[in-house]
KEDOMAR-227323 format. One line per 8 residues: number of its first residue (from 1); their letters; for each residue x, y, z of C-alpha. Coordinates in steps of 0.1 Angstrom, whole numbers, plus 2048, in hexadecimal, padded with zeros to 3 digits. Example, Ala and Ser with C-alpha at 12.3 -4.5 7.8 and 13.67 -1.06 7.14 Angstrom:
BEGIN
1) as) 87B/7D3/84E  889/7F5/847
***
This chain:
BEGIN
1) miylwivl) 7FF/7FF/802  81D/817/802  81F/817/7E2  7FE/825/7D9  801/841/7F9  820/84C/7E6  811/853/7C5  7EE/860/7D3
9) gylamlmg) 802/878/7ED  818/884/7CA  7FC/888/7BA  7E9/89F/7D4  806/8B2/7D8  803/8BC/7B3  7E2/8BD/7B0  7E4/8D8/7CF
17) isifksfa) 800/8F0/7BB  7E5/8EE/79C  7CA/8FA/7AE  7DF/918/7C2  7F2/91E/7A2  7CB/924/793  7C5/944/7A8  7E1/953/796
25) vknqsdfm) 7D4/951/773  7C4/971/76C  7C6/973/745  7CD/960/727  7F2/962/728  7F4/951/746  7DE/933/73C  7ED/930/71C
33) vagrsvst) 814/93C/725  81B/940/749  818/967/744  837/964/72E  84B/964/752  85A/944/754  881/940/763  899/92E/753
41) pklvgtll) 89A/912/770  874/910/76C  876/90D/745  893/8F0/745  87A/8DD/762  85D/8E2/748  871/8D5/728  883/8BA/73B
49) ctwmgsgs) 861/8AC/74B  84A/8B7/72A  863/8A3/716  869/881/72C  84B/873/729  83B/850/729  84D/84E/702  86C/84B/718
57) llagagla) 863/83F/73B  84A/81E/726  850/81F/6FF  875/828/702  87D/814/721  86C/7F6/712  87E/7F8/6F1  8A0/7FA/705
65) anvgfsal) 894/7D7/713  88F/7C9/6F4  8AF/7D5/6E3  8C5/7E2/6F9  8DC/803/6F7  8D3/809/6D2  8B0/813/6DF  8C3/834/6E8
73) wmaagawi) 8C4/83F/6C1  89E/848/6CC  8A9/85C/6E8  8C5/86C/6D0  8AC/878/6B9  89E/891/6D1  8C2/89B/6DD  8CE/8A6/6BC
81) giiivffl) 8AD/8B9/6B7  8B2/8CC/6D9  8D3/8D4/6C9  8C1/8E4/6AD  8A6/8F5/6C2  8C4/905/6D5  8C8/91E/6B5  8A3/926/6B6
89) aarvrria) 89C/929/6D2  89D/94D/6D7  88D/953/6B7  871/943/6C3  86C/95B/6E0  874/974/6D1  853/971/6BB  83F/96F/6DA
97) eftvpdil) 81F/95D/6CB  80B/943/6DE  80C/922/6C7  81B/912/6AB  7FF/91A/697  804/93E/69E  826/93B/68D  818/92A/673
105) elrynkya) 800/942/669  818/961/669  82C/94E/653  814/940/63E  7F0/945/642  7D0/93A/656  7CE/914/644  7EE/90F/64D
113) rilgtivi) 7E4/919/66F  7C2/901/66D  7D8/8E4/65F  7F4/8E9/67A  7DA/8E8/695  7CB/8C8/689  7EE/8B8/688  7F0/8BE/6AE
121) iiayttiv) 7D3/8B5/6B7  7D4/895/6A8  7F9/88C/6B6  7F4/89F/6D9  7D6/88F/6E4  7E7/86A/6DA  806/871/6F1  7EE/87F/70B
129) gyqfragg) 7DB/857/703  7FD/846/70C  802/859/72C  7DD/84E/735  7E9/828/72D  809/82E/741  7F5/83C/75F  7DF/81C/75D
137) fvldlvag) 7FA/807/75F  80C/81D/780  7EA/818/794  7E9/7F2/788  80C/7EA/797  800/800/7B7  7E2/7F7/7C2  7D3/7D9/7AB
145) ipewqgvl) 7C0/7F4/79C  7B4/7E6/777  7C3/7F4/75B  7A2/803/74A  79D/815/76D  7BE/820/774  7BD/831/751  79B/845/756
153) ltagfivi) 7AB/84F/779  7CB/85B/766  7B7/86E/74E  7A1/882/765  7BE/88D/77D  7D2/898/75B  7B1/8A9/74D  7A9/8B8/76F
161) ftafagmm) 7C9/8C2/779  7D0/8D5/758  7B2/8E7/758  7B7/8F7/779  7D6/90D/76B  7E5/905/74D  807/908/74A  80A/91E/76A
169) sivsvdii) 804/8FE/77C  81D/8E9/760  839/8FC/763  837/901/78B  836/8DC/791  84D/8D0/774  86A/8DF/789  85F/8C5/7A3
177) ngavitla) 857/8AD/78C  87B/8B2/777  88E/8AF/79C  87C/88C/7A1  87C/87C/783  8A7/886/780  8AF/87A/7A3  897/85A/79E
185) viiaaplv) 8AD/84D/77E  8CF/857/784  8CE/846/7A9  8BB/823/79D  8D4/820/77D  8EE/81D/791  8E2/809/7AC  8D3/7F1/79C
193) ffhiggae) 8EF/7EC/780  90C/7E2/7A2  8F0/7D2/7B0  8EA/7BB/794  911/7B3/78F  91B/7CB/778  928/7C5/755  92E/7A5/75E
201) hltatlds) 90A/79B/764  8FC/7AC/741  914/79A/72B  905/777/73C  8DE/781/73B  8DC/798/71E  8E3/791/6F8  901/79F/6EA
209) shfaifgd) 8EA/7B6/6D2  8E0/7C3/6EE  903/7D9/6EE  908/7DC/6C9  901/800/6B8  8E4/7F6/6A5  8D9/7DB/6BA  8CD/7BC/6A7
217) nnffwamg) 8C2/7D3/68B  8D5/7EC/673  8D8/814/66D  8B7/815/65A  8A5/804/67B  8B5/81E/68D  8AB/83D/677  889/830/67B
225) iflppffl) 887/836/6A1  8A1/857/6A0  88B/86A/685  869/868/695  874/876/6B7  891/891/6A2  877/8A0/68E  859/89F/6AB
233) llgesnmy) 875/8B5/6BF  879/8CF/6A4  853/8D4/6A2  84A/8CD/6C5  82F/8E9/6D0  832/8E2/6F0  855/8F1/6EF  84B/90D/6DA
241) qkffsakn) 831/913/6F7  849/919/710  862/929/6FC  845/942/6FA  844/941/71D  863/94E/728  86B/96A/73D  882/976/71E
249) eksaknsv) 898/969/6FE  8BA/961/717  8A3/94A/72D  893/939/70E  8BA/92F/6FF  8C7/927/720  8A8/90A/729  8B3/8FC/709
257) llwvigti) 8D8/8F7/714  8D1/8E9/734  8B2/8D4/726  8C6/8C1/70F  8DE/8B8/727  8C3/8AE/73E  8B4/897/725  8D4/88B/71D
265) ivetalas) 8D9/879/743  8B9/874/74A  8AF/85E/728  8CE/84C/72A  8CC/842/74B  8A6/83A/745  8B1/823/72C  8CC/815/73E
273) laifafsh) 8B5/80E/75D  8A0/7FC/745  8BB/7E3/738  8CC/7E0/757  8AA/7D4/76B  8A1/7BD/74E  8C0/7AC/751  8B8/7A3/773
281) fnslpela) 88F/79B/76F  89A/789/74F  8B3/771/766  892/76A/77B  87D/755/76E  860/75B/78A  861/77F/781  866/780/75D
289) dtflssgd) 84A/768/759  834/782/764  83A/79D/751  857/79B/73F  84C/78F/71C  851/7A3/6FD  831/7B7/6FC  82F/7C1/71F
297) reriilht) 856/7CE/722  849/7F6/720  843/7ED/746  863/7E7/751  86C/807/761  84D/804/777  855/7E0/780  873/7ED/78B
305) arystevg) 867/804/7A1  84F/7EC/7B1  864/7D0/7B6  881/7E5/7BD  892/7D0/7DB  894/7B2/7C3  8AB/7C9/7AA  8BE/7D8/7CC
313) lplwvgll) 8AF/7F7/7D0  8A5/802/7F3  87F/80A/7F6  883/82E/7F4  88F/82D/7D1  878/818/7C7  85C/833/7D1  871/84F/7C3
321) lfcasvai) 86D/83A/7A6  84C/839/7A3  84B/85D/7AF  85D/864/78F  845/84F/777  82A/863/787  83B/883/77E  842/879/75B
329) itstgnsf) 81F/86D/756  812/88A/764  825/8A7/754  822/89C/730  801/892/734  7F6/8B8/73D  812/8C7/728  806/8B3/708
337) lltpstni) 7E2/8BB/714  7E3/8E1/719  7F2/8E4/6F3  7D9/8D6/6E0  7BE/8EA/6F6  7D6/90B/6F5  7D3/900/6C9  7AF/8FE/6C8
345) trdiyqrf) 7A7/91B/6DF  7C0/935/6CB  7C0/925/6A7  79D/920/6A5  786/92F/6C1  799/951/6C1  7A1/953/69D  784/94A/68D
353) ispsadyk) 765/946/6A2  767/962/6C1  785/976/6B7  77B/993/6D1  772/979/6F0  77C/987/714  799/970/725  780/961/73E
361) kvvlfqri) 76E/94D/721  78D/942/711  79C/934/72C  77A/925/730  774/91A/711  79C/90B/710  793/8F6/731  773/8E5/71F
369) mvillgvl) 78C/8DE/703  7A5/8CE/71E  786/8B8/727  77B/8AF/704  7A0/8A8/6FA  7A3/890/716  788/87E/70D  796/87B/6E9
377) ayfiltqf) 7B7/874/6F3  7A4/855/708  791/849/6E9  7B8/84A/6D2  7CB/837/6EC  7B2/81A/6E3  7BC/815/6C0  7DF/80A/6CA
385) qtilamal) 7F0/7ED/6D8  813/7FC/6E6  81E/81C/6F4  835/81B/6DA  820/817/6BC  80E/834/6CA  82E/849/6D2  83E/844/6AE
393) taytmvga) 81C/84E/69D  819/871/6B3  840/877/6AB  83A/873/686  81A/887/684  829/8A6/692  84C/8A1/681  842/89B/660
401) gltpalla) 820/8B4/660  82F/8D0/672  855/8D0/679  860/8D7/650  849/8F3/64F  84E/900/673  875/901/66C  873/911/649
409) aflwkrvt) 864/92F/659  880/934/66C  89D/92A/653  88F/92D/62B  886/94C/623  87D/940/600  861/926/610  83D/931/606
417) vaggvasi) 81C/932/614  811/91A/5FC  831/904/602  82B/904/629  808/8FD/623  80F/8E1/60D  828/8D2/626  813/8CE/641
425) atgmgvtl) 7F6/8C2/62D  80D/8A6/61C  820/89F/63F  7FA/89A/651  7EE/887/635  806/86E/62F  80F/862/64E  7E5/861/656
433) iitiansi) 7E1/84B/638  7FA/831/642  7EE/832/669  7CC/82D/65F  7D7/80E/643  7E9/7FE/660  7CB/800/674  7B4/7F1/65D
441) ltslygyq) 7CF/7D1/64E  7D9/7C9/672  7B4/7C3/67C  7AA/7B1/659  7CB/79F/657  7E7/7A4/66E  802/7B7/662  809/7DC/65C
449) llneqyii) 80F/7F1/63C  82D/801/64D  838/7FF/66F  833/81D/686  858/827/686  85E/827/661  83F/83D/65A  854/85D/660
457) lpaaiasi) 868/855/642  850/856/625  83E/873/638  859/88B/63F  867/885/61D  847/88C/60E  846/8A9/624  866/8B8/61A
465) laliivsl) 864/8B2/5F6  83F/8C5/5F8  84F/8E5/60B  86C/8E8/5F1  85A/8DD/5CE  83B/8F3/5D6  851/911/5E6  865/912/5C9
473) stepdpks) 849/90F/5AF  836/92B/5BB  843/953/5BF  857/959/5E0  844/96C/5F8  84A/990/600  863/99C/61A  845/9A3/631
481) kyqrfytk) 83B/983/633  858/976/646  86D/995/650  862/98B/677  876/96D/676  897/97A/66E  896/99C/681  8A5/9A8/6A1
489) easlakai) 894/9B7/6BF  89F/9DB/6B0  888/9D8/690  86E/9BB/69F  855/9D5/6A3  858/9E2/682  857/9C0/670  835/9BA/689
497) eevknpee) 824/9D4/677  830/9CB/655  825/9AC/65B  803/9B5/667  7FE/9D0/64D  811/9BF/62D  7FF/9DC/612  811/9F5/621
***
């Protein structure tokens, strides 16, 4: 029962902070971007927590248990993406909008905004869905609650938490969550390693492929798991929204440098912990038969926390790991639920339905959207068999649908309105077509058109080709259309006016 009480206590603390912060929400800016006042430490914490979701805790850990250290190709996609983002962070903050579709309409047009919003809704509710499933895993382990009931309880908590204070609550609790996640994995990984007998035990119990650079696979396979997180990271709306929340450009840029260091440390430790624990449990038939079948290895970190004494962890470390798991699930669920609700509110409701709505109506509408998107996320999670499949599909949707057009806005002056819109539509369309075909073929014949990890290849290539070919086939956009993306602070005000009044 101690596991259950610790989990409940941690959740109660997070909810208490969210309720307290709800009283500080005075306007739309507070709810969507925390009043644009987030300091570097808080920004680092919330960026780390947002990225370290169930995709890492379950999908990444399960992949590491299956294939070994070559699973880090998936994490490396994010690392390289963050390094590239370092050079964009200050420019993104300088623009000071609310959402990625804001950027898309600013550089392209309203159709780019609408398509971008659809991409984010589909992808981010999918990500939220597997946070719900992960919460069901946790409650099943700590309290024997049936998984489907645990999923509903987790969904209810994440929806209510997010609806209270939006970004104000998220950035406040994520600095705590980030500290808990980091401490738990960097303490647990070396303790398990030395308890099981170190490298000698690993080599004796694991196949040699667990230590190979591509595992039992090849470079093509590595790129299949590297590219989805890489392209996702470069177009990740949560990240851009949190840059908009930074108090200034310097805070946005400094946070990225610390974020990449933290992500490399935590994801490497998490994958290592999964491999060390799998090595141990795999040598104990009485436990291995219980939960280490190939389809159930995504829960390896959770089982390490639950059976902490079996892998040489003190009870308090196991409890800390459970808290870290709760932190990972809730923080990612909150952020990925807030972003699409912000997109619908800002990019549909305010832009096309009620431009003059006051902030109370806007915040109320967004809270309603949080609830409805939570319901949609629950429906989507029922359409997939594994969290890894959900993660790779969501990553591809953003990576192919948003990233090429979004990066082109900042990096290629020759991109045109038509090219940007064509890129978004093509990347989203190819991803949807293959995903739907996979679902139909699996249900009817038991096989897929293309494995989820490889969808990024045709989808991203088609999106990039559409961007380039259509842009080069159409007339260049006027300078006023792209000037704001290349303007320093001194002439920013003038650029904004030119964007708003291009006819002048």
